[in-house]
C-alpha positions in Angstrom: 181.4 82.2 144.2 177.7 83.0 143.6 174.8 81.8 145.7 171.3 82.1 144.1 167.9 81.7 145.6 164.6 81.9 143.8 161.6 82.8 145.9 158.1 84.4 145.3 159.1 85.5 141.7 162.2 87.2 143.0 165.8 86.2 142.4 168.3 86.9 145.2 172.0 86.4 144.3 175.0 86.9 146.5 178.7 86.8 145.8 181.9 88.3 147.0 181.0 91.4 144.9 177.7 92.2 146.5 173.9 91.4 146.6 171.4 91.5 143.8 167.6 91.4 143.8 165.4 91.1 140.7 161.7 91.5 140.7 160.6 89.0 138.1 156.8 89.6 138.0 154.4 92.3 137.1 153.3 92.5 140.7 155.9 94.6 142.5 155.6 94.3 146.3 159.2 94.7 147.4 160.1 97.9 149.3 163.3 99.7 148.7 164.8 101.6 151.7 167.9 103.7 152.4 169.7 105.4 155.3 172.6 107.8 155.3 175.2 108.1 158.1 178.9 108.1 157.4 178.0 105.8 154.5 174.7 104.7 152.8 173.0 101.6 154.1 170.4 99.8 152.2 167.7 97.2 153.0 165.2 95.5 150.7 162.1 93.7 151.9 158.8 92.3 150.6 156.9 94.5 153.0 157.7 97.9 154.5 157.0 96.7 158.1 160.2 94.7 157.9 162.1 98.0 157.6 160.0 99.7 160.3 161.6 97.2 162.8 165.1 98.3 161.9 167.0 101.5 163.0 164.5 104.4 162.9 166.9 106.3 160.7 166.0 103.9 157.8 163.5 105.8 155.6 161.2 104.4 152.9 162.7 105.5 149.5 160.4 103.8 147.0 159.0 100.5 145.8 161.1 98.1 143.6 159.5 98.4 140.2 158.2 95.4 138.3 161.0 93.9 136.2 163.7 96.0 138.0 167.0 94.6 139.2 168.9 96.2 142.1 172.6 95.5 142.8 174.4 96.6 146.0 178.1 96.1 146.1 180.2 95.2 149.1 181.3 98.8 149.2 177.7 100.0 149.5 177.4 101.2 145.9 173.8 101.0 144.5 173.0 100.1 140.9 169.5 99.8 139.4 168.2 98.8 136.0 164.9 98.0 134.4 165.4 94.7 132.8 161.9 93.8 131.7 159.0 96.1 130.7 156.0 95.1 132.9 152.8 97.0 133.4 152.2 97.2 137.1 149.4 94.7 138.0 149.4 94.4 141.8 148.3 91.2 143.5 144.9 92.0 145.0 145.2 89.3 147.6 148.2 91.2 149.1 145.9 94.1 150.0 142.9 92.0 150.9 144.6 89.2 153.0 148.3 88.4 152.9 150.0 91.7 153.8 150.1 93.2 157.2 147.7 96.1 157.6 150.5 98.4 158.7 152.4 97.8 155.4 152.6 100.1 152.5 152.5 98.5 149.1 153.1 100.6 145.9 152.4 103.7 147.9 149.1 102.4 149.3 148.5 101.8 153.1 147.1 98.3 153.3 144.9 99.3 156.3 143.4 102.2 154.3 142.8 99.9 151.3 140.9 97.4 153.4 138.7 100.1 154.9 137.9 101.4 151.4 136.9 97.9 150.4 134.5 97.7 153.4 133.0 101.1 152.4 132.5 99.9 148.8 130.8 96.8 150.1 128.4 98.8 152.3 127.5 101.1 149.4 126.8 98.1 147.2 124.5 96.7 149.8 122.7 100.0 150.2 122.2 100.3 146.5 120.9 96.8 146.0 119.0 96.3 149.3 118.0 99.8 150.6 115.5 98.2 152.9 117.9 95.5 154.2 117.1 93.8 157.5 120.7 93.4 158.7 120.9 93.4 162.5 124.7 93.2 163.0 127.9 93.0 161.0 130.6 90.4 161.9 134.1 89.8 160.5 135.6 86.4 159.9 138.8 86.7 161.9 141.2 88.1 161.5 142.1 90.2 158.5 138.6 91.1 157.5 138.0 93.2 160.7 139.1 96.5 159.0 136.7 96.0 156.1 133.8 94.8 158.3 134.2 97.7 160.7 134.0 100.3 158.0 131.1 98.5 156.4 129.2 98.4 159.7 129.7 102.2 160.2 128.3 103.1 156.8 125.4 100.7 157.3 124.8 102.2 160.7 124.7 98.7 162.3 126.6 97.3 165.3 130.0 95.7 164.7 130.2 92.4 166.7 132.7 89.6 167.0 130.7 86.4 166.4 133.5 84.0 165.7 136.6 83.4 167.8 139.7 82.1 166.1 142.0 79.3 167.2 145.4 80.7 166.4 147.1 77.3 166.2 145.2 76.0 163.1 146.9 76.5 159.7 145.2 78.1 156.7 142.5 75.8 155.5 142.7 76.4 151.7 146.2 74.9 151.5 145.2 71.7 153.2 145.0 68.5 151.1 141.5 67.1 150.6 138.0 68.6 150.9 137.0 66.6 154.0 140.1 67.7 155.9 139.5 71.4 155.0 135.8 71.1 156.0 136.6 69.6 159.4 139.4 72.1 160.1 137.1 75.1 159.7 135.2 74.1 162.9 138.5 73.6 164.8 139.7 77.0 163.6 136.6 79.0 164.4 134.0 78.8 167.1 130.7 80.7 167.2 129.6 83.0 170.1 126.0 81.8 170.3 124.6 84.9 172.1 125.7 87.1 169.2 123.8 85.1 166.6 120.5 84.1 168.4 117.5 85.3 166.4 119.5 87.9 164.4 120.1 88.6 160.7 123.8 88.8 160.4 126.1 90.0 157.7 129.4 88.0 157.6 132.3 89.8 156.0 134.9 87.4 154.7 138.0 88.5 152.9 139.6 85.2 152.0 137.2 83.1 149.9 139.4 80.8 147.8 137.6 77.4 147.5 134.4 78.3 149.2 134.9 75.5 151.8 135.1 77.9 154.7 132.1 80.0 153.6 129.7 77.1 153.4 130.8 75.8 156.8 130.7 79.3 158.4 127.1 79.9 157.2 126.0 76.6 158.7 127.8 77.4 161.9 126.0 80.7 162.2 122.7 79.0 161.6 123.5 76.3 164.2 124.3 79.1 166.6 120.8 80.5 166.2 121.0 83.1 163.4 117.7 83.9 161.7 119.3 84.8 158.4 123.0 84.9 157.1 
């Protein structure tokens, strides 16, 4: 008897013989791990942090390749095969937003990648606006903090938390209807007015999808007293 589940471009099949995983996209973000005791134990996960939570003797072996199938038998035997020839084209949004910062995707630490993005943003600002009048750099909670902090350091400007996030509000870009998304932004984030009053602020946002949040955040910053956003 075979049970099959399709999720996030991966196919998971289980039977009395064993477990199989297939990476069916050109963006490979599944981590392959192994541990050796009296026998070899395997775990496969979409992010390396899932394996970090297991027995510390589990060690990261490698990433599952794009188009690769892995089969692990009931006896613990491992078989791998490249079924489709994909060029690796990682999903940028995994590094920018979706993945946890302590994850490693395709050999790259997500936290480090986000810091480099902030550094690149700062360099672009310095090249285009060498005489900028930015007073302070603020992240849009929560995943943009790493990029904003690195950006602030290179711009030699203070890093401040100007928005406080309500953790109980879902992601706005997946909500149906423009009006609902717009209203939810103000429920999701609240401005700390003292951080905005009479200042030119640089807002660092890592999750612009529809632009709904950006427009509302800029208005919220102005309402809180910002001189320029």
